[in-house]
C-alpha positions, 0 to 999 in steps of 0.5 A, a space after each residue: 500499500 502506498 503511504 497517504 502522506 508526504 515522502 521526505 527523500 534523502 540522497 547521500 553521495 560522497 560530495 553531495 548531499 541533497 533532500 526533497 519533500 514529494 506530495 502524492 498527486 490525485 492521480 498517483 504521481 508525484 508533486 515536488 513540494 520543496 528541495 535543497 542540497 549541501 556540498 561536502 568536500 570528498 577528499 579521500 585524505 579526510 574521510 574521518 571528517 565525512 560523517 560529521 560533514 553529513 550529519 551537519 548538512 542533513 541537520 541544515 537541510 531538514 531545517 530549512 525544508 521544516 522536516 525536523 523529527 520525521 522519518 526519511 527514505 534514503 539511499 546508499 551508494 551502489 559502491 558500498 552494496 553488493 548487488 547480484 541478479 539471479 535466475 531461479 528455477 520454476 518453484 512454487 511462490 511459497 518456496 522463493 523466500 527460502 531459495 533466494 535466502 539460500 542464494 544470499 548465503 552462497 553468493 554474499 561474500 561476507 557472512 551472512 550474519 554480517 550483512 543486512 539484505 533484501 531481495 526483490 522479484 523482477 518482471 520476466 517472460 521466461 518461466 525462470 524466475 528472475 530476483 535481484 539480490 542486494 546486501 550491505 555490511 551491517 556496521 556500515 548501514 549502522 554508521 550512516 544510519 546513526 548519522 542520519 539520526 544525530 541530525 534529528 530525523 528517522 528512518 522509514 526505508 533504505 534502498 540502494 542508489 541503483 535501484 532508486 534510479 532504475 525506479 526513476 527512469 522507468 517512471 519518467 520514461 514509459 516509452 523508451 522501449 530500446 535498450 539504454 545505459 543510464 550512467 550516473 557519474 558521482 564523486 567516488 564511483 560511476 552507477 551503470 544502470 542498463 535498462 532494456 524494457 523491465 530488464 534491469 542490470 547495475 554495476 558500479 565502477 570505481 571512477 568518478 569526478 573526484 578522480 579528475 580532482 586527484 590527478 589535477 592535485 597530483 599533477 600541480 602539486 596542490 591540495 585537494 580542495 584547491 584542485 577541486 575549485 580548479 576543476 569546478 572554475 576552469 575544467 573542461 574536458 579535451 576533445 583533441 589537439 583541435 580543441 585544445 589548440 583554441 585554448 591558452 596554455 594553462 587551460 589547454 594543459 588542465 583540459 589535458 590532465 582531465 581527459 587523461 584521468 577520464 579515459 578510464 571511464 569509457 574503457 570501464 564502460 565498454 568492458 561492463 557492456 560486453 560482460 552485460 551482453 555476453 553473461 546477462 543476455 542483454 543487448 548493446 544499449 543504443 543510447 546513453 542518459 546521463 546523470 549525477 554531478 559529474 555531468 557538470 564538468 564541461 564537454 563530459 557529454 561530448 567526450 563520452 559521445 566521442 569515445 563510446 560511439 552512441 547518442 548522449 542525452 542528460 537524464 530528466 528525472 522530473 518529466 513525469 513530476 509536478 513542480 510546486 509553486 514555492 520551487 525556483 524552477 530555473 535552478 531546479 533545471 540546472 540540478 535536475 539530472 543530479 535528483 534521480 535518486 530522490 525521485 525514485 525514492 519518492 516513488 516507493 510511497 505512492 506504490 509506483 516503484 517497479 523495483 522495491 528494496 529496503 535495507 533495514 538498519 538493527 535500530 529500525 528493525 527493533 523499533 518496527 518489532 516493538 510497534 507490531 508487538 504493541 497493538 497485540 499488548 494493548 489488545 490483551 489489556 482490552 480483552 481482560 477489561 472486557 471480560 472483567 466488565 461482563 463478570 462485574 455486569 453479572 454480579 451487577 444483575 445478581 445485586 439488582 435481584 437482590 435489592 428487589 427481593 429486599 423491597 418484597 420482604 421489607 414488610 416481612 418479620 424482622 428475622 427474614 431482614 438477612 438479605 440485606 447483608 447479603 446485598 451489602 456484601 454483593 455490592 463490596 464484591 463488586 466494588 473489589 472486582 472493579 478495582 481488580 480490573 482497573 488495576 489489571 488495566 493499569 498493570 498492562 499499560 505499565 508493560 506497554 510503557 517498559 517495552 517502550 523505555 527498554 526500546 528507547 534506551 537501546 536505540 540511544 545505546 546502539 554503539 559498538 563502543 558502549 555497553 550496558 552492564 546495569 540498568 536500574 529503575 530508581 525513586 526519590 532520586 534528586 539530580 542535584 544529589 547524585 547519592 540521593 535515590 533508591 534503587 526500586 528492584 529487590 535484591 535477589 529479585 530473581 528468587 522471587 516466588 510466582 506472584 510476589 513483587 520484585 519492586 521495593 518499597 520507597 522510603 523518603 527521608 522527610 527529615 531531610 526533605 524538611 530541612 530549611 535552607 540557611 539564612 543568607 544563603 542565594 537560592 537558585 532554581 530549585 528542582 521539584 521534590 521527587 514523587 512518592 512511590 514512583 520511579 523517576 530516573 533510570 540508572 545506567 551503568 556501563 563501560 566504553 572501550 575506544 573513546 569517552 566521547 561515545 558516551 557524551 554523544 548518546 547524551 547530546 542524541 537524548 538531549 536533542 530528542 527531549 522536547 520532541 512528542 513521546 520523549 521518554 527522557 529529559 535532562 531539565 531540572 524539571 523533567 516535566 517542564 520543558 522551559 526548566 533550566 538544564 541539568 549540569 553535565 556531572 549531574 547527567 554523568 556522575 562517573 565518567 573518566 575521559 581516558 583509561 587511566 590503567 593500561 591493564 584495562 580494556 574499557 573504563 566505567 561510567 554512569 549515567 542518569 535518565 530522568 523520566 519526563 513522566 514518573 511511573 507510579 508503582 503503587 
């Protein structure tokens, strides 16, 4: 089923981050409502700065497009995924899933537990079933997903860039029946997407526009950033000696360097053409459509047309897309060939994507599983309440009969007045049953809430350098006093008998609470007294092994989401009041060593306090 809401699409490239918001049209198509892009530097020597650059770019785009807190569909680059096209023997539909799983274990070049994979059925006129298998290393997907989450947005689906491009092409060129090649020239790689009717084949080659930048930097002994600036400002592709003779010496030399660095690109395309024809039973492409940021390099289309000996056309993924009134059409036309992935991602939201791949990050899988369980738990509570209601109704009928009997016997002798006591007992019993039903419903609601608490903690602490050793619900905790609070779980709770509560009674230090402040002492903002008979914080104890900043980043993620609807934790002096002052770092992390002081240790301990916005009542 298509989503009956807007789709936020995000494309994460090596050098360009773009985002767009699409609405479904009445005809089932797409309306582009807003669009933006950011450029980052794809310097190979600065890979460590890439993820922070992505986070900053996505955060700025989300703010500009007003989609903070929403869930997005984003794509992984073709270079980062493993793709395999397979033909399966004629089988019953029920057996395809198992066969594809077996093929995945055979063909994916990594242990299957280390990857996230998905597959899609391809249209085929032959009796054999054709499928495409897409896999990605689990840690690489988790890394990008955490980067997106740190920007303040969630994940709806994750696609592969070549599949998104294929979907965009099929949607915008429905009458293109000839075999064609869609070349998406990116910064670090070029995606080759072969389209032949409904037939699809993709391959990613490690040649892109950053190869040109690297060649310029090496030739002129300049930095990558300066070389990138020269390429963008003055770079053209030489079309031969006759072309360069019309240029000044410096421009001609730069054009020749660029041409030499690009010679490998058409050679790799020709090699892939041969593979597609011989191994995939495809036809030689009759036309090439160019897409991606690399196409902005002057005379690149003419260079490829000369080398590949095929007609070249610039890909337009907006032919069948309605553009909203708030869009700068002229600016969009200049970048249209670079937003094919965004259109392909948005097509999944309206159910118009021929190939649907969803690479599910672990955090998203946990979130989806929890969402699936919640209706079952709620339904169980409703059923239990309904049963209690019928029981109470039955007792009510009995009580009504007793009242009628009492009235009929009111005129009888005093020794027959006994039914009055029976009526009172039945009334009290009915009240007890109603109280029991209410307590049962509260208990069911509490169970669901704890699932939410555990799931949210797991999503924040999903980091390979941080692990939890103790999860401790506490009551009577004052954020200004790290030594306050009492554990709410009994010692030896695992040995408690069936039906016996594992929760401990709380005892407030009323004397301490009643002690007045000293005269003359300047008073600052005072946090409210913690509620009685409630759990008001979760104390998390654990270890970090590589960098203490992994722990502080978790605090930053929680703080970034603390004002959102549905947030469970808040780092405020009064967690229930978003306008109150922030807690000091020492109140949140009473124990955190920034370095591993003992060389014999592999990790260092930390303690984190997670104040609940709404304390959990336990009585």
